[in-house]
C-alpha positions as CSV (number, residue, x, y, z in Angstrom):
1,M,173.5,-51.8,-27.8
2,T,173.9,-54.9,-25.6
3,E,170.9,-57.2,-25.0
4,L,170.6,-56.2,-21.4
5,N,170.8,-52.4,-22.2
6,A,168.1,-52.8,-24.9
7,F,166.0,-54.8,-22.6
8,A,166.3,-52.3,-19.8
9,A,165.6,-49.4,-22.1
10,Q,162.4,-51.1,-23.5
11,L,161.3,-52.0,-20.0
12,L,161.4,-48.3,-19.0
13,R,159.8,-47.1,-22.3
14,R,157.2,-49.8,-22.7
15,P,156.6,-51.5,-19.4
16,R,153.3,-53.1,-20.5
17,Q,154.9,-54.7,-23.5
18,V,158.0,-56.0,-21.7
19,S,156.5,-56.8,-18.3
20,A,159.6,-58.7,-17.0
21,L,162.5,-57.6,-14.8
22,A,165.2,-59.3,-16.9
23,P,165.6,-61.4,-20.0
24,S,164.7,-65.1,-19.5
25,S,167.6,-67.0,-17.9
26,P,169.4,-69.8,-19.8
27,T,167.8,-72.3,-17.4
28,L,164.2,-71.1,-18.2
29,C,165.0,-70.9,-22.0
30,Q,166.3,-74.4,-22.1
31,L,163.3,-75.7,-20.2
32,M,160.9,-73.9,-22.6
33,A,162.6,-75.2,-25.7
34,G,162.9,-78.6,-24.2
35,Q,159.1,-78.8,-24.1
36,L,158.9,-79.0,-27.9
37,P,157.8,-82.4,-29.1
38,R,160.7,-84.3,-30.6
39,W,158.8,-84.5,-33.9
40,A,158.2,-80.7,-34.1
41,R,159.5,-79.1,-37.3
42,R,157.6,-75.8,-37.6
43,V,157.3,-73.5,-34.6
44,A,155.8,-70.1,-33.9
45,E,157.1,-67.9,-31.0
46,F,155.0,-65.2,-29.4
47,G,156.8,-62.3,-27.7
48,P,160.4,-63.5,-28.3
49,G,161.8,-60.2,-26.9
50,T,165.6,-60.3,-27.3
51,G,165.6,-63.9,-28.6
52,N,166.9,-65.9,-25.7
53,I,164.3,-68.7,-26.1
54,T,164.6,-68.3,-29.9
55,R,168.3,-69.2,-29.6
56,E,167.5,-72.4,-27.6
57,I,164.8,-73.4,-30.1
58,L,167.4,-73.1,-33.0
59,K,169.9,-75.1,-30.9
60,L,167.5,-78.0,-30.9
61,G,167.7,-78.2,-34.7
62,I,164.6,-76.4,-35.8
63,D,165.3,-75.0,-39.3
64,P,165.4,-71.2,-39.1
65,G,163.1,-71.1,-42.2
66,E,160.5,-73.0,-40.1
67,L,160.6,-70.6,-37.1
68,F,158.1,-67.7,-37.1
69,L,158.4,-64.9,-34.5
70,Y,155.6,-62.5,-33.6
71,E,156.9,-59.4,-31.7
72,V,155.2,-56.0,-31.2
73,N,158.3,-54.1,-29.9
74,P,160.1,-52.5,-32.9
75,V,163.5,-52.4,-31.1
76,F,163.3,-56.1,-30.4
77,C,162.1,-56.8,-34.0
78,R,165.3,-55.2,-35.3
79,M,167.5,-57.1,-32.9
80,L,165.8,-60.4,-33.8
81,R,166.2,-59.7,-37.6
82,D,169.9,-58.8,-37.1
83,R,170.6,-61.9,-35.0
84,H,168.5,-64.4,-36.9
85,P,168.3,-63.3,-40.5
86,D,166.9,-66.6,-41.7
87,V,164.1,-66.6,-39.2
88,T,160.8,-64.9,-40.2
89,V,160.0,-62.0,-37.8
90,F,156.5,-60.5,-37.9
91,Y,156.2,-57.0,-36.4
92,E,152.7,-58.0,-35.4
93,P,150.8,-59.2,-32.3
94,A,150.5,-63.0,-31.6
95,E,146.9,-63.0,-33.0
96,A,148.3,-62.4,-36.5
97,L,149.4,-66.0,-36.6
98,A,145.7,-66.7,-37.6
99,Y,146.2,-64.8,-40.9
100,H,150.0,-64.2,-41.4
101,G,152.5,-66.9,-41.5
102,P,152.3,-70.7,-41.8
103,Q,149.1,-72.6,-42.2
104,Q,150.1,-75.1,-39.6
105,V,152.7,-75.3,-36.8
106,D,153.6,-78.1,-34.5
107,A,154.2,-75.9,-31.4
108,V,153.8,-72.3,-30.2
109,V,156.3,-71.0,-27.6
110,S,155.1,-68.0,-25.7
111,G,156.7,-65.4,-23.5
112,L,153.6,-63.2,-23.5
113,P,152.4,-61.8,-20.1
114,L,149.1,-63.7,-20.1
115,L,148.6,-63.0,-16.4
116,S,148.2,-59.3,-17.1
117,M,145.7,-59.8,-20.0
118,S,142.0,-59.8,-20.1
119,A,140.0,-63.0,-20.8
120,A,139.2,-61.6,-24.3
121,Q,142.9,-61.0,-25.0
122,Q,143.8,-64.5,-23.9
123,Q,140.9,-65.9,-25.9
124,A,142.1,-64.1,-29.1
125,I,145.7,-65.3,-28.7
126,L,145.0,-68.9,-27.8
127,T,142.3,-69.1,-30.5
128,A,144.8,-67.9,-33.1
129,A,147.4,-70.4,-31.8
130,F,145.1,-73.4,-31.8
131,S,143.8,-72.4,-35.3
132,R,147.2,-73.2,-36.6
133,L,148.3,-76.0,-34.3
134,G,147.9,-79.5,-35.6
135,P,145.8,-82.0,-33.5
136,D,148.9,-83.0,-31.4
137,G,150.3,-79.4,-31.3
138,V,151.3,-77.8,-28.0
139,Y,151.3,-74.2,-26.6
140,I,154.2,-73.7,-24.3
141,Q,154.0,-70.7,-21.9
142,F,156.0,-69.5,-18.9
143,T,154.6,-67.5,-16.0
144,Y,155.8,-65.9,-12.8
145,G,152.5,-66.6,-11.1
146,L,151.5,-69.3,-8.7
147,F,148.8,-70.8,-10.9
148,S,148.1,-71.3,-14.6
149,P,148.3,-68.0,-16.4
150,L,145.4,-69.0,-18.7
151,R,142.0,-68.3,-17.3
152,R,140.0,-71.5,-16.7
153,S,137.1,-70.1,-18.8
154,V,139.4,-69.7,-21.8
155,A,141.0,-73.1,-21.4
156,D,137.5,-74.7,-21.0
157,S,136.2,-72.9,-24.1
158,L,139.0,-74.3,-26.2
159,G,139.0,-77.7,-24.6
160,L,142.5,-77.5,-23.2
161,E,144.4,-79.3,-20.5
162,F,147.9,-78.6,-19.2
163,T,151.0,-80.0,-17.6
164,R,153.2,-77.9,-15.3
165,S,156.9,-77.9,-14.7
166,P,158.6,-77.4,-11.3
167,R,159.5,-73.8,-10.5
168,V,162.6,-72.5,-12.1
169,W,164.4,-70.8,-9.3
170,R,167.3,-69.7,-11.6
171,N,165.3,-67.0,-13.2
172,L,164.4,-63.4,-12.2
173,P,161.7,-63.7,-11.0
174,P,161.3,-67.5,-10.6
175,A,159.1,-69.0,-13.3
176,V,157.0,-72.1,-14.1
177,V,156.4,-73.6,-17.6
178,Y,152.9,-74.7,-18.7
179,V,152.2,-76.9,-21.7
180,Y,148.7,-76.7,-23.1
181,R,147.2,-79.2,-25.5
182,R,143.8,-80.2,-26.7
183,K,142.0,-82.7,-24.4
184,R,141.9,-86.3,-25.7
185,N,138.5,-87.9,-25.9
């Protein structure tokens, strides 16, 4: 099954899990991976889907043994394991990073649909991520929305600030990348 066919089938079967019209474009994937700090060595990816961003992360030189994927779609998990046998793929939600996987990561890259999640869901995911991110770690997230996908109350409770990329028009739909980090005192 091709990537596009698998994506379309899962979109129809599990629209709340997939919540995108098409896989992320090469332009968006390169921008997402490009937000990784140059010093990053260990990375977690939330909601990797068919692995387009995963591929770009690996192209940057991240060791496959230091990349940890968290995916709840069983079809996508199988595809990811077949395509990237040296990468650890957890068939678990993003929150599982807090208890399964590495003790510390340098960055979390996320394709999760934060905009469609409740504040409690966002809080659980970001709390798990920042429980494993080092002091200079970053959480990289894309969104199709016009504003930050992370609710202000969640960002404030975790002491986060963000930077925002220009809109990526070469994506369906167009997207923006946010990079969240702990506020400096």
